[in-house]
BAFI-3210 file (N, C-alpha, C; in Angstrom, 3 decimals, decimal comma, padded with zeros to 6 digits):
// residues 283
n [1|2|3|4|5|6|7|8|9|10|11|12|13|14|15|16|17|18|19|20|21|22|23|24|25|26|27|28|29|30|31|32|33|34|35|36|37|38|39|40|41|42|43|44|45|46|47|48|49|50|51|52|53|54|55|56|57|58|59|60|61|62|63|64|65|66|67|68|69|70|71|72|73|74|75|76|77|78|79|80|81|82|83|84|85|86|87|88|89|90|91|92|93|94|95|96|97|98|99|100|101|102|103|104|105|106|107|108|109|110|111|112|113|114|115|116|117|118|119|120|121|122|123|124|125|126|127|128|129|130|131|132|133|134|135|136|137|138|139|140|141|142|143|144|145|146|147|148|149|150|151|152|153|154|155|156|157|158|159|160|161|162|163|164|165|166|167|168|169|170|171|172|173|174|175|176|177|178|179|180|181|182|183|184|185|186|187|188|189|190|191|192|193|194|195|196|197|198|199|200|201|202|203|204|205|206|207|208|209|210|211|212|213|214|215|216|217|218|219|220|221|222|223|224|225|226|227|228|229|230|231|232|233|234|235|236|237|238|239|240|241|242|243|244|245|246|247|248|249|250|251|252|253|254|255|256|257|258|259|260|261|262|263|264|265|266|267|268|269|270|271|272|273|274|275|276|277|278|279|280|281|282|283]
n.u [000,853|000,588|002,102|000,516|001,419|002,968|002,399|004,546|004,212|004,749|006,777|005,794|006,371|005,259|005,062|003,813|002,249|001,560|000,137|-002,025|-003,216|-003,728|-004,819|-003,139|-002,416|-004,892|-005,590|-003,511|-003,877|-006,212|-005,363|-003,832|-002,404|-000,834|000,568|002,392|003,071|006,234|008,956|011,635|013,839|012,018|010,062|008,372|007,573|005,446|004,441|003,453|001,875|002,756|004,296|007,421|007,391|008,283|011,070|011,445|010,396|012,151|014,503|013,734|013,503|016,182|017,181|016,682|014,188|011,363|008,978|006,973|004,457|002,598|000,631|-002,111|-000,848|000,551|000,795|003,702|006,764|007,415|009,602|012,361|012,041|010,687|012,705|014,616|013,161|012,688|015,297|016,008|014,138|011,916|008,616|006,255|003,446|000,768|-001,461|-004,250|-006,855|-009,412|-008,846|-007,749|-009,775|-011,258|-013,200|-012,359|-010,353|-008,439|-009,510|-012,210|-013,908|-016,475|-017,434|-015,519|-015,930|-018,545|-018,142|-016,304|-017,894|-019,819|-018,201|-017,448|-019,671|-020,124|-021,687|-021,344|-019,209|-019,491|-018,317|-017,908|-016,215|-016,178|-014,799|-013,589|-014,075|-011,426|-009,720|-007,082|-007,632|-005,951|-004,924|-007,312|-008,058|-006,028|-006,563|-009,098|-008,714|-007,117|-008,979|-010,767|-009,098|-008,484|-010,890|-010,870|-011,045|-010,007|-008,648|-008,552|-007,307|-007,772|-008,820|-008,824|-011,666|-012,692|-011,594|-011,216|-010,867|-012,677|-013,022|-013,193|-013,694|-013,317|-012,912|-012,997|-012,372|-013,362|-011,590|-013,143|-014,395|-016,567|-017,840|-016,289|-016,727|-015,506|-015,945|-014,938|-015,658|-015,567|-017,031|-019,004|-021,313|-021,493|-019,946|-016,475|-016,413|-016,416|-017,869|-018,442|-019,875|-021,016|-022,667|-024,644|-025,880|-028,011|-028,311|-026,586|-023,639|-022,764|-020,625|-019,932|-017,645|-016,514|-015,000|-011,544|-011,100|-013,486|-015,740|-017,946|-019,379|-018,259|-020,421|-021,793|-023,546|-025,251|-026,983|-028,576|-029,877|-030,870|-031,622|-031,335|-028,517|-027,227|-024,188|-022,554|-021,641|-018,638|-017,389|-014,957|-012,380|-010,524|-008,002|-007,421|-007,468|-005,251|-003,117|-003,387|-002,757|-000,090|001,044|000,628|002,222|004,800|005,075|004,895|006,806|006,255|006,042|003,829|001,862|001,620|003,280|003,855|001,287|000,753|002,535|001,317|-000,862|000,444|001,565|-000,759|-001,808|000,261|000,056|-002,434|-001,951|-000,263|-001,898|-003,826|-006,031|-009,557|-011,468|-013,019|-016,470|-018,890|-020,695]
n.v [-001,195|002,173|005,061|008,024|011,187|013,669|017,048|019,644|022,441|025,737|028,254|031,383|034,862|038,046|041,546|044,256|046,057|044,534|042,502|043,935|044,892|042,574|040,648|038,520|036,651|035,464|034,298|032,399|030,803|029,586|027,838|025,508|023,221|024,049|026,368|028,055|030,132|031,815|031,198|031,554|031,792|032,563|030,798|032,052|035,411|038,057|041,111|044,538|046,371|049,039|052,189|051,543|048,822|047,027|047,108|046,209|043,630|042,531|042,518|040,655|038,365|038,010|037,309|034,675|033,460|031,289|032,146|035,078|037,220|039,961|042,432|044,224|045,967|049,123|051,066|050,263|049,777|046,486|045,207|044,762|043,251|041,026|039,929|039,246|037,386|035,385|034,548|033,496|031,575|032,054|032,212|034,711|036,306|038,488|039,909|041,175|043,591|043,305|042,135|039,676|037,952|034,710|034,121|035,170|033,635|031,680|029,166|029,421|028,951|029,197|031,603|033,420|033,093|034,063|036,749|037,498|037,114|039,085|041,375|041,323|042,242|044,698|047,755|049,590|050,082|050,070|050,864|050,732|051,568|051,196|052,604|052,629|055,464|057,831|056,409|056,663|058,236|057,618|055,110|053,680|053,873|052,366|049,812|049,524|049,663|047,409|045,403|045,676|045,055|042,422|041,194|040,898|042,972|045,313|048,539|051,810|055,092|056,438|058,951|061,309|062,866|063,964|064,433|064,184|064,427|062,531|060,704|059,756|060,227|058,496|058,271|056,492|054,161|051,017|048,488|048,115|050,505|051,186|053,205|053,707|053,975|054,769|054,947|056,082|055,947|057,066|056,016|055,535|054,191|051,889|048,646|047,935|047,509|046,397|046,909|045,673|046,277|045,212|046,388|045,236|044,882|043,201|042,518|042,067|041,802|041,327|041,890|041,585|042,348|041,490|042,861|042,075|040,656|039,560|036,832|036,382|035,629|036,560|037,929|036,942|037,641|037,016|038,264|037,446|037,184|034,670|034,286|034,620|034,124|033,127|032,704|029,922|030,284|031,056|030,519|032,008|034,004|036,719|037,140|034,629|032,976|033,953|033,103|030,342|030,047|030,799|028,691|026,561|027,398|027,390|024,677|023,471|024,729|026,229|029,424|032,107|034,429|036,961|039,289|039,978|040,580|042,694|044,598|045,526|046,826|048,848|050,265|051,231|052,885|054,772|055,929|057,093|059,056|060,655|061,635|064,435|066,165|066,347|069,369|070,700|070,426|073,030|073,476]
n.w [000,000|-000,872|000,620|001,686|000,368|002,289|003,132|003,781|005,794|004,596|005,979|007,152|007,073|007,973|007,692|009,805|008,225|005,975|007,222|008,241|005,888|004,434|006,109|006,949|008,985|009,678|007,256|006,686|008,878|008,184|006,319|007,247|006,482|004,443|005,227|007,874|010,729|010,855|012,993|012,827|010,156|007,268|004,758|003,076|002,370|003,244|001,951|002,209|-000,386|-000,679|-001,705|-003,182|-003,040|-005,004|-004,866|-002,232|-002,442|-004,305|-002,801|-000,878|-002,476|-003,211|-000,776|-000,530|-000,106|-000,800|-001,776|-002,411|-001,329|-002,302|-001,014|-002,153|-004,246|-005,261|-008,306|-009,919|-011,734|-012,458|-013,595|-012,845|-010,541|-011,593|-013,183|-011,229|-009,717|-011,612|-012,103|-009,627|-009,235|-007,677|-006,466|-007,090|-006,017|-006,556|-004,458|-005,133|-004,645|-006,003|-008,478|-007,907|-007,348|-007,195|-009,124|-011,479|-012,539|-014,916|-015,035|-014,869|-017,253|-018,428|-017,393|-018,389|-021,121|-021,417|-020,765|-022,767|-025,034|-024,620|-024,715|-027,369|-028,626|-027,557|-026,565|-024,644|-021,864|-018,444|-015,310|-011,794|-008,810|-005,374|-002,492|000,923|003,142|003,094|001,515|-000,752|-003,820|-005,956|-005,312|-005,233|-007,917|-009,176|-008,121|-009,215|-012,058|-012,274|-011,710|-013,873|-016,076|-015,370|-015,768|-018,453|-020,171|-022,603|-022,664|-024,076|-024,968|-022,535|-020,231|-017,558|-016,354|-014,133|-010,822|-007,349|-003,750|-003,028|-005,047|-008,555|-012,118|-015,058|-018,540|-021,669|-024,277|-025,800|-027,732|-030,063|-030,352|-028,743|-026,076|-022,818|-019,347|-016,191|-012,765|-009,592|-006,146|-002,839|000,109|003,085|003,038|001,558|001,150|000,276|-002,998|-006,410|-009,581|-012,848|-015,870|-018,964|-021,615|-024,283|-027,697|-027,460|-024,813|-021,726|-019,610|-016,282|-013,534|-010,131|-007,715|-004,555|-001,512|-000,873|001,483|002,061|002,585|001,116|-002,117|-005,467|-007,977|-011,027|-013,908|-016,892|-019,678|-022,583|-025,957|-025,826|-023,223|-019,584|-017,456|-014,393|-012,894|-011,199|-007,755|-005,868|-002,783|-001,664|-000,536|-002,050|-000,910|000,324|-001,915|-003,305|-001,675|-001,874|-004,564|-004,477|-002,980|-004,744|-006,863|-005,734|-005,126|-007,662|-009,155|-011,302|-012,575|-011,627|-013,584|-012,622|-012,348|-014,976|-015,943|-014,247|-015,121|-017,437|-016,305|-014,833|-016,948|-018,173|-016,159|-016,071|-018,646|-018,398|-016,508|-017,994|-019,961|-021,211|-019,047|-019,246|-019,624|-016,687|-016,068|-015,646|-012,570]
ca.u [000,000|001,401|001,948|000,130|002,425|002,695|002,751|005,187|003,787|005,729|006,809|005,431|006,660|004,551|005,201|002,536|001,453|001,011|-000,878|-003,202|-003,853|-004,095|-005,244|-002,282|-002,503|-006,160|-005,595|-002,643|-004,485|-007,261|-004,698|-002,761|-001,597|000,055|001,358|002,480|003,880|007,676|009,655|012,969|013,918|010,784|010,033|007,543|007,459|004,302|004,771|002,423|002,187|002,916|005,372|008,693|007,204|009,069|012,427|011,385|010,187|013,411|015,412|013,283|013,880|017,629|017,501|016,570|012,871|010,776|007,802|006,654|003,102|002,501|-000,778|-002,652|000,268|000,347|001,396|005,150|007,337|007,908|010,547|013,541|011,586|010,396|013,987|015,226|012,368|012,937|016,650|016,093|013,092|011,025|007,242|005,746|001,999|000,207|-002,780|-004,939|-008,143|-010,500|-008,330|-007,371|-010,950|-011,191|-014,150|-011,701|-009,252|-008,544|-010,283|-013,635|-014,047|-017,816|-017,505|-014,689|-016,578|-019,687|-017,614|-015,728|-018,996|-020,415|-017,273|-017,435|-020,867|-020,335|-022,050|-020,934|-018,656|-019,738|-017,696|-017,855|-015,472|-016,441|-013,766|-013,943|-013,605|-010,002|-008,932|-006,458|-008,215|-004,943|-004,910|-008,591|-008,023|-005,181|-007,360|-010,223|-008,214|-006,680|-010,163|-011,293|-008,198|-008,598|-012,133|-010,586|-011,351|-008,924|-009,054|-007,664|-007,656|-008,325|-008,495|-009,554|-012,503|-012,977|-010,921|-011,081|-010,523|-013,709|-013,125|-012,776|-014,411|-012,397|-013,589|-012,145|-013,123|-012,948|-010,937|-014,119|-014,919|-017,622|-017,348|-016,071|-016,777|-015,118|-016,144|-014,513|-016,375|-015,316|-018,261|-019,211|-022,639|-021,386|-018,646|-015,526|-016,930|-016,260|-018,783|-018,109|-021,053|-020,841|-023,960|-024,552|-027,068|-029,109|-028,338|-025,513|-022,936|-022,478|-019,785|-019,775|-016,493|-016,496|-013,711|-010,633|-011,188|-014,838|-015,993|-019,088|-018,880|-018,512|-021,644|-021,680|-024,838|-025,231|-028,289|-028,444|-031,153|-031,325|-032,094|-030,441|-027,751|-026,456|-023,164|-022,354|-020,837|-017,484|-017,196|-013,506|-011,910|-009,380|-006,782|-007,177|-007,165|-003,873|-002,193|-003,463|-001,996|001,336|001,460|000,673|003,372|006,013|005,145|005,062|007,941|005,768|005,791|002,579|002,058|001,149|004,115|003,659|-000,002|000,804|003,261|000,316|-001,629|001,298|001,661|-002,031|-001,869|001,197|-000,516|-003,551|-001,372|000,356|-002,901|-004,408|-007,321|-010,623|-011,900|-014,092|-017,738|-019,432|-021,765]
ca.v [000,000|003,381|006,015|009,338|012,237|014,675|018,407|020,410|023,845|026,786|029,197|032,704|036,061|039,208|042,783|044,790|046,653|043,450|041,833|044,803|045,001|041,288|039,700|037,372|035,654|034,740|033,502|031,227|029,915|028,824|026,903|024,995|022,206|024,719|027,470|028,217|031,310|031,547|031,622|031,971|032,130|032,199|030,328|033,009|036,741|038,859|042,533|045,487|046,922|050,490|052,682|050,880|047,374|046,213|047,015|045,354|042,255|042,098|042,222|039,391|037,304|037,817|036,723|033,235|032,894|030,519|032,828|036,425|037,696|041,413|042,740|045,491|046,758|050,345|050,965|050,389|048,933|045,269|044,516|044,299|042,183|039,852|039,338|038,636|036,209|034,350|034,034|032,749|030,556|032,412|032,517|036,007|036,438|039,779|039,745|042,412|043,732|042,715|041,350|038,339|037,143|033,426|034,031|035,679|032,770|031,061|027,934|029,735|029,101|029,654|033,028|034,184|033,048|034,978|038,120|037,715|037,252|040,405|042,404|041,293|042,955|045,766|049,127|050,451|049,511|050,928|050,224|051,568|051,030|051,878|052,434|053,183|056,843|057,969|055,713|057,539|057,970|057,000|053,689|053,121|053,776|051,232|048,615|049,493|049,285|046,020|044,553|045,739|044,287|041,007|040,711|040,629|044,187|046,173|049,937|052,725|056,516|056,832|060,265|061,696|064,064|064,527|063,744|064,937|063,572|061,513|059,765|060,153|059,718|058,272|057,788|055,976|053,336|049,645|048,387|048,232|051,868|051,445|054,033|053,101|054,945|054,212|055,911|055,662|056,687|056,657|056,194|054,613|053,592|050,623|047,990|048,080|046,631|046,874|046,318|045,852|045,959|045,333|046,426|044,807|045,217|042,295|042,188|042,615|040,932|042,105|041,243|042,313|041,791|041,969|043,169|040,924|039,895|039,050|035,449|036,242|035,395|037,459|037,612|037,113|037,409|037,288|038,324|037,438|036,949|033,323|034,275|035,099|033,094|033,506|031,667|029,366|031,120|030,459|031,165|032,057|035,387|036,962|036,920|033,199|032,434|034,330|032,240|029,006|030,115|030,812|027,342|025,748|027,830|026,913|023,225|023,046|025,398|026,994|030,789|032,781|035,531|038,180|040,466|040,321|041,255|043,963|045,548|046,136|047,757|050,004|051,023|051,916|053,970|055,796|056,640|057,890|060,240|061,497|062,180|065,690|066,036|067,099|070,514|070,446|071,010|073,887|072,869]
ca.w [000,000|-000,954|001,713|001,177|000,437|003,309|002,759|004,850|005,710|004,362|007,096|006,630|007,855|007,435|008,440|010,305|007,155|005,171|008,052|008,321|004,571|003,862|007,154|006,661|010,034|009,570|006,026|006,800|009,874|007,505|005,406|008,120|005,817|003,486|005,782|009,323|011,071|010,966|014,205|012,400|008,748|006,578|003,379|002,327|002,967|002,802|001,968|001,811|-001,701|-000,659|-002,565|-002,954|-002,835|-005,939|-004,326|-001,045|-002,894|-004,926|-001,697|-000,284|-003,414|-003,115|000,533|-000,665|000,198|-001,901|-002,300|-001,933|-001,580|-002,167|-000,776|-002,640|-004,774|-006,035|-009,636|-010,038|-012,776|-011,816|-014,478|-012,115|-009,655|-012,420|-013,581|-010,049|-009,350|-012,615|-011,907|-008,377|-009,184|-006,574|-006,852|-006,637|-006,235|-006,181|-003,834|-005,471|-003,972|-006,790|-009,601|-007,456|-007,022|-007,912|-010,239|-012,681|-012,945|-016,236|-014,940|-014,977|-018,701|-018,792|-017,060|-019,319|-022,424|-021,376|-020,805|-024,097|-025,986|-024,411|-025,206|-028,837|-029,097|-026,579|-026,959|-023,535|-020,643|-017,285|-014,155|-010,597|-007,668|-004,109|-001,477|002,224|003,291|003,360|000,495|-001,750|-005,132|-006,825|-004,950|-005,675|-009,372|-009,536|-007,831|-010,153|-013,380|-012,182|-011,810|-015,242|-016,929|-015,016|-016,378|-019,862|-020,926|-023,086|-022,636|-024,791|-024,967|-021,245|-019,690|-016,344|-016,543|-012,816|-009,721|-006,113|-002,616|-002,835|-006,157|-009,901|-013,283|-016,172|-019,734|-022,721|-025,224|-026,041|-029,043|-031,139|-030,423|-027,765|-024,969|-021,505|-018,255|-014,904|-011,685|-008,266|-005,112|-001,456|000,878|004,197|002,903|000,844|001,335|-000,831|-004,052|-007,786|-010,557|-014,264|-016,676|-020,405|-022,281|-025,674|-028,496|-027,124|-023,398|-020,906|-018,669|-015,074|-012,531|-008,875|-007,002|-003,170|-000,896|-000,891|002,728|002,252|002,226|000,213|-003,472|-006,591|-008,709|-012,477|-014,556|-018,329|-020,345|-024,035|-026,635|-025,467|-021,848|-018,531|-016,748|-013,214|-012,801|-009,854|-006,882|-005,204|-001,485|-001,454|-000,587|-002,933|-000,122|000,490|-003,237|-003,639|-000,946|-002,469|-005,817|-004,137|-002,588|-005,960|-007,658|-005,074|-005,254|-009,056|-009,778|-012,461|-012,110|-011,945|-014,546|-011,973|-012,620|-016,387|-016,061|-013,527|-015,970|-018,325|-015,475|-014,553|-018,192|-018,376|-015,179|-016,513|-019,795|-017,912|-015,867|-019,017|-020,868|-020,752|-018,383|-019,893|-018,822|-015,746|-016,448|-014,603|-011,775]
c.u [000,887|001,096|001,567|001,263|002,021|003,168|003,356|004,761|004,967|005,633|006,698|005,797|005,978|004,787|003,836|001,649|000,813|-000,083|-002,169|-003,948|-004,399|-004,574|-004,454|-002,421|-003,761|-006,173|-004,733|-003,169|-005,583|-006,693|-003,541|-001,905|-000,535|001,008|001,350|003,307|005,342|008,207|011,048|012,955|012,680|011,030|009,337|007,480|006,238|004,639|003,553|002,842|002,233|004,118|006,706|008,584|008,033|010,506|012,454|011,215|011,448|014,433|015,041|013,661|015,368|018,056|017,322|015,219|012,305|009,571|007,619|005,207|003,083|001,031|-001,110|-001,554|-000,175|001,093|002,896|005,629|007,935|009,005|011,750|013,183|011,328|011,687|014,642|014,494|012,606|014,311|016,776|015,096|012,108|009,639|006,830|004,276|001,556|-001,225|-003,538|-006,374|-009,287|-009,980|-007,974|-008,572|-010,957|-012,157|-013,493|-010,558|-009,517|-009,408|-011,787|-013,976|-015,411|-017,983|-016,735|-015,288|-017,747|-019,229|-017,072|-016,825|-019,657|-019,509|-017,241|-018,610|-021,161|-020,754|-021,654|-020,326|-018,865|-019,197|-017,588|-017,083|-015,793|-015,324|-014,210|-013,436|-012,137|-009,125|-008,373|-007,067|-007,242|-004,869|-006,185|-008,610|-007,168|-005,904|-008,448|-009,768|-007,722|-007,850|-010,701|-010,417|-008,318|-009,867|-011,910|-010,855|-010,060|-009,452|-008,059|-008,200|-008,284|-007,916|-009,382|-010,393|-012,905|-012,218|-010,871|-010,800|-011,502|-013,855|-012,712|-013,793|-013,422|-013,202|-012,563|-012,985|-012,573|-012,318|-011,893|-014,748|-016,012|-017,058|-017,211|-016,061|-016,468|-015,271|-015,692|-015,147|-015,946|-016,552|-018,317|-020,536|-022,624|-020,033|-017,760|-015,846|-016,638|-017,270|-018,283|-019,318|-020,750|-022,233|-023,764|-025,826|-028,265|-029,195|-027,192|-024,817|-022,505|-021,660|-019,709|-018,705|-016,458|-015,090|-012,860|-010,736|-012,525|-014,969|-017,173|-018,609|-019,061|-019,794|-021,429|-023,017|-024,729|-026,662|-028,045|-029,830|-031,737|-031,847|-031,036|-029,775|-027,053|-025,471|-022,985|-021,383|-019,689|-017,250|-015,717|-013,059|-010,722|-008,067|-006,442|-006,814|-005,728|-002,871|-002,232|-002,701|-000,499|001,811|001,581|001,892|004,681|006,171|005,457|006,317|007,555|005,414|004,395|002,890|001,666|001,950|003,981|002,346|000,026|001,573|002,305|-000,528|-000,829|001,433|000,390|-002,183|-000,948|000,666|-001,662|-003,047|-000,792|-000,670|-003,453|-005,762|-008,355|-011,031|-013,039|-015,363|-018,259|-020,565|-023,000]
c.v [001,241|004,299|007,376|010,341|013,261|016,037|019,113|021,865|024,776|027,802|030,628|033,798|037,249|040,414|043,299|045,368|045,585|042,715|042,644|044,826|043,666|040,246|038,391|036,276|034,811|033,828|032,257|030,264|029,061|027,813|026,215|023,910|022,845|025,718|027,428|029,471|030,925|032,051|032,150|032,395|031,674|031,575|031,347|034,314|037,439|040,332|043,366|046,136|048,427|050,892|052,047|049,373|046,531|046,046|046,094|043,887|041,699|041,727|040,893|038,202|036,988|037,227|035,211|032,637|032,187|031,217|034,197|036,720|039,196|041,772|044,139|046,405|048,019|050,194|051,260|049,448|047,679|044,553|043,957|043,153|040,903|039,145|038,628|037,350|035,063|033,722|033,160|031,600|030,784|032,749|033,863|036,101|037,807|039,561|041,061|042,408|043,054|041,805|039,925|037,466|035,853|033,305|034,449|034,793|032,132|029,803|028,179|030,004|029,656|031,144|033,849|034,191|034,017|036,432|038,441|037,898|038,622|041,509|042,460|042,064|044,168|047,080|050,111|049,597|050,515|050,219|051,217|050,846|051,874|051,569|053,046|054,617|056,890|057,234|056,725|057,231|057,310|055,492|053,016|052,925|052,593|049,914|048,423|049,037|047,839|045,057|044,518|044,930|042,790|040,383|040,334|041,803|044,871|047,600|050,777|054,146|056,959|058,256|060,561|062,926|064,689|063,740|064,694|063,959|062,428|060,549|060,358|059,661|059,660|057,760|057,327|055,171|051,925|049,558|048,538|049,594|052,181|052,261|053,247|054,209|054,236|055,292|055,310|056,551|056,162|057,000|055,183|053,871|052,237|049,981|048,195|047,047|047,243|046,167|046,630|045,386|046,211|045,273|046,091|045,204|044,349|041,968|042,827|041,495|041,797|041,275|042,154|041,608|042,350|042,317|041,906|040,059|039,196|037,601|035,294|036,245|036,572|037,006|037,893|036,734|037,837|037,265|038,420|037,244|035,594|033,245|034,758|033,926|033,724|032,377|031,185|030,215|030,323|031,218|031,097|033,502|035,508|036,742|035,428|032,546|032,755|033,416|030,814|028,963|030,087|029,406|026,446|026,099|027,341|025,408|022,778|023,609|026,192|028,408|031,267|033,963|036,878|039,417|040,912|041,073|042,612|045,013|046,253|047,144|049,017|050,892|051,832|053,089|055,114|056,605|057,537|059,167|061,204|062,168|063,492|065,456|066,893|068,268|070,140|071,144|071,896|073,198|073,753]
c.w [000,000|000,220|001,155|001,339|001,482|002,816|003,958|004,735|005,433|005,489|006,567|007,617|007,185|008,322|008,877|009,200|006,280|005,929|008,073|006,988|004,077|004,837|007,044|007,713|009,932|008,353|006,183|007,864|009,251|006,521|006,148|007,493|004,942|004,125|007,309|009,606|011,266|012,296|013,860|010,948|007,991|005,209|002,481|003,101|002,376|002,999|001,618|000,496|-001,734|-001,510|-002,179|-002,801|-003,789|-005,439|-003,103|-001,433|-003,550|-003,863|-001,041|-001,166|-003,279|-001,779|000,531|-000,315|-001,033|-002,516|-001,672|-002,297|-001,332|-002,103|-001,275|-003,210|-005,501|-007,352|-009,577|-011,129|-012,134|-012,594|-013,718|-011,172|-010,439|-012,832|-012,408|-009,661|-010,324|-012,410|-010,678|-008,306|-008,049|-007,106|-006,263|-007,020|-005,734|-005,699|-004,009|-004,963|-004,711|-007,898|-009,199|-007,106|-007,831|-009,083|-011,554|-013,163|-014,304|-016,204|-015,062|-016,439|-019,092|-018,517|-018,081|-020,722|-022,484|-021,456|-022,189|-025,145|-025,859|-024,953|-026,724|-029,427|-028,222|-027,229|-025,860|-022,431|-019,527|-016,052|-013,009|-009,514|-006,444|-003,130|-000,166|002,318|003,683|002,377|-000,505|-003,115|-006,105|-006,576|-005,435|-007,184|-009,829|-009,266|-008,886|-011,541|-013,387|-012,322|-013,231|-016,193|-016,647|-015,579|-017,842|-020,771|-021,362|-023,147|-023,427|-024,678|-023,657|-020,879|-018,487|-016,655|-015,217|-011,773|-008,537|-004,985|-002,425|-004,010|-007,485|-010,931|-014,435|-017,353|-020,755|-023,681|-025,250|-027,425|-030,220|-031,267|-029,427|-026,600|-023,672|-020,466|-016,948|-013,853|-010,374|-007,216|-003,745|-000,629|002,016|004,075|002,200|001,152|000,112|-001,905|-005,409|-008,676|-011,962|-015,067|-018,143|-021,038|-023,751|-026,415|-028,128|-025,640|-022,642|-020,134|-017,496|-014,094|-011,310|-008,055|-005,585|-002,711|-000,798|000,354|002,894|001,819|001,288|-001,231|-004,414|-007,281|-010,189|-013,098|-016,017|-018,870|-021,844|-024,650|-026,265|-024,040|-020,880|-017,821|-015,557|-012,930|-011,370|-009,046|-006,265|-003,899|-001,112|-001,551|-001,536|-002,185|-000,054|-000,848|-003,642|-002,942|-001,470|-003,794|-005,529|-003,787|-003,821|-006,805|-007,053|-005,276|-006,673|-009,695|-011,004|-012,011|-012,482|-012,868|-013,950|-012,363|-014,069|-016,583|-015,375|-014,317|-016,913|-017,558|-015,196|-015,785|-018,439|-017,417|-015,584|-017,678|-019,368|-017,247|-016,899|-019,934|-020,322|-020,116|-019,097|-019,015|-017,890|-016,220|-015,320|-013,854|-011,831]
res [m|s|t|p|l|m|t|t|p|l|l|v|q|a|g|p|d|a|e|r|a|g|t|v|g|a|v|i|a|s|l|p|v|s|f|a|p|a|d|g|g|p|d|v|v|a|l|a|g|t|a|g|w|t|a|a|a|t|e|a|v|r|s|g|v|r|g|v|v|v|v|d|p|v|a|e|d|p|a|a|l|a|a|a|a|a|g|a|g|t|a|v|v|l|d|q|t|w|a|s|n|p|i|l|t|e|s|r|a|a|v|r|t|a|i|a|d|a|l|a|d|a|v|l|l|d|s|v|a|w|g|v|p|g|t|d|p|e|v|l|l|t|r|h|l|g|a|v|l|a|v|g|v|e|l|k|d|l|r|v|i|q|r|n|a|n|g|y|t|v|i|g|s|l|p|g|g|a|p|a|a|l|q|g|i|t|t|s|s|l|p|a|t|a|t|v|s|v|l|t|s|t|g|r|a|d|i|t|l|p|d|a|s|a|g|w|p|a|e|v|r|s|v|t|a|a|g|a|t|t|f|p|t|t|y|e|s|a|h|r|h|s|w|k|r|l|r|a|a|v|d|s|g|a|p|e|a|d|l|e|r|f|a|a|l|t|d|l|v|g|k|l|h|d|s|p|r|s|p|q|q|p|h]
***
């Protein structure tokens, strides 16, 4: 009789900022077969994605850890980090607020097909991100754009038409020419949530993404000429899904594509900053 393979937990070290942003202790406690807190030298380091995170993650990679998780990263060029991680064989996973939701993974073929079909016939993209009061609009915008890109949307000609301490409005277009509108709002009346709606000539596709720490599921609904479909739900937080991806990447030795995808997000944010802002409309 064969003996079952045993999994040795990876030892995790997280700084206070990463713990606060990613509830690291609670997440690894929910995955005791895969992870355990580190008393000494860690196998995995969790970092907060505040300014300078790429340099901090590169330093962690060079220290010899097997994996790095970056929680809620701000827009930065990850090229140097990607090169260091590839050279060392270190897994790097970005734990993003909405983009890391498990409903958006490649394995959700039916969801991705429904979104792709809607985008092929899109007449309007409408997306809203809600953040808690005090959220930096720049941070909210990076989270928001990350979610839209993770859905499979391509955006072009983006420009800011309104931005203040409470949010922003950004407009642009899809590759086929359909208009796109993104709005960010900080409020205490709603939880941190992002919605992406693709309106078509015959229906729509709608995605609602909860906060990364939330255990409640994302919602995906498609309406076509053939009828309406609500897709099966997955009760898995984005934080927990990110850590499960890291464990799989470390075990398989196959790198995740997080840094490559994040480079596209950083490029988009940079172009948005470089674009002229539309004149403010009188109130």
